[in-house]
N, C-alpha and C positions, 0 to 999 in steps of 0.2 A: 635656873633652868638646871635638867641634868644631862649627860652625856648625848644619852639616847634623843634625844627632840632635837643640836644640831648635829649628827649623825641624822636626821631623817630632812633635817633642813637642806644640807650639802646632796643630798641624791635627790630631790626635787631640784634644787639646781640645775645640779648635771643634768637629769633628763627633761628639763625643758634646753637645756643648749643643746644638745641631741636631739631634738625634735625638730626645734628649729634648724638648728642646720642641715638637717633632713629636708625639710622644703625649701630650703633657699638652692642644694644642690637638683630637687627637683626640677623646679620654679629654674634653671640653669639652663637646665639641658633641655627644654621643651624649644626650637626655636625654631618660628616662624621659615619657610621655604616658600622662593617662591614660585611661579608658575613653570617656568622655564630649566628652573633646577628639579623643580617635580617629574616634569618630565625626561630631562635626561636619565634621574634616574631611572625614572620605569621601563628607560630606552637600555638603560647599563646591566640594570637586572638582566632583563632578558635576556643580554648576551652572554655574561659574565656570570648570574649566580649570584650569590651575598658574597662577595667579593667586597669588601665595604669599604676596602685600604683605597685597593683600583678605583673602587665610581668615586669615593673622596677626592682621589688625584686630578679627577676631572672639574672639582666643582675648587674654586679657588677661594679659598678662606673659610672651608668644612672640614670637619675632621670623620674618621668611619666612623665613630661613639654619636654622633650628631645625624648622618646618613642613614645610619642601620636602625637608630630609635624615629627619625622620622618616618622611616619601612615601617618596621612594626604598630609603630599609633599608626597609620594610615590606613594598617592591612588589619589592621585589631574594629576597627572602626564601623569595619564589611560584614 
């Protein structure tokens, strides 16, 4: 096997790892919210707008990133 073949194989493996990591990251970032959490996010958003840190601070165990992602996905569907 020449050196170019092994180089292509390495790049292919690196690409596969990158794509798998990206897919895992996307799956991990999608989190279901309970009805109570959805209601709280909606009410807080009406009061304070896109202040995700402030909203997340009112929901134990939720990060600002999770709240913002939830909000974006919910409003993207409409």
